[in-house]
C-alpha positions, -999 to 999 in steps of 0.1 A, spaced: -226 432 224 -225 454 252 -259 460 271 -259 497 264 -260 489 229 -285 463 231 -312 481 256 -323 505 226 -326 481 202 -345 457 223 -373 487 232 -376 494 194 -384 457 190 -410 456 215 -422 491 202 -427 477 170 -443 446 183 -469 463 206 -476 490 178 -489 462 155 -519 452 179 -522 489 190 -559 500 202 -581 521 185 -597 552 205 -619 537 227 -656 540 224 -673 548 256 -708 552 267 -728 556 300 -757 531 306 -790 546 321 -821 531 333 -846 520 304 -877 543 305 -909 523 309 -889 492 323 -909 466 342 -877 454 362 -872 468 397 -836 489 393 -846 525 391 -814 535 403 -791 514 379 -765 525 359 -738 516 341 -707 521 316 -697 501 284 -666 506 268 -656 490 230 -623 488 221 -612 478 187 -575 465 184 -567 467 149 -538 447 147 -554 418 162 -585 425 146 -607 425 176 -628 442 199 -623 442 237 -660 449 254 -657 458 292 -693 466 306 -698 474 343 -731 479 362 -740 495 396 -772 491 417 -788 463 397 -805 433 419 -779 412 438 -774 382 427 -794 381 394 -783 371 358 -781 398 332 -773 398 298 -758 420 272 -767 430 237 -751 450 210 -768 466 180 -748 458 149 -756 483 120 -794 472 102 -804 478 131 -800 441 146 -794 430 182 -770 401 193 -763 391 222 -726 391 237 -730 372 268 -742 373 302 -732 382 341 -745 371 374 -745 407 399 -730 403 432 -745 407 464 -741 447 463 -758 444 429 -724 455 408 -716 434 380 -693 432 349 -692 413 313 -655 412 298 -654 394 264 -633 397 232 -648 394 200 -632 390 165 -636 419 141 -647 457 143 -675 461 167 -668 495 178 -697 513 161 -722 488 172 -741 508 196 -765 509 215 -755 488 240 -778 472 264 -783 452 295 -817 428 300 -825 412 334 -828 378 321 -853 366 342 -879 390 332 -865 393 300 -865 430 305 -845 459 294 -827 474 325 -801 498 310 -791 511 275 -766 533 259 -783 571 246 
């Protein structure tokens, strides 16, 4: 079989395989300072992206935050229908106050909004999506 005939067939196979685990449209939400928070991060901000991969039946969750207290642990929560909050993980900020979390959750969690970021030591919500 010549390479010219093989290449289009290989490309088609790759596209079919990738199509089976295609990602749905990502849900992107901004994270804003939580009103009345006792945590000392008034300028904090962030973004959360929840992306459901239908073929793999999992949700990729990426949370990025800025201007938090440096070298501090934060816990991230999602809100399931009900509403019930559940913890998906935690991260420790770098010296510049930025931090991020990336987790893979089984099933479709793309509608589990709002997203909240809590200062773990203070047990206080710092950021939340609208």
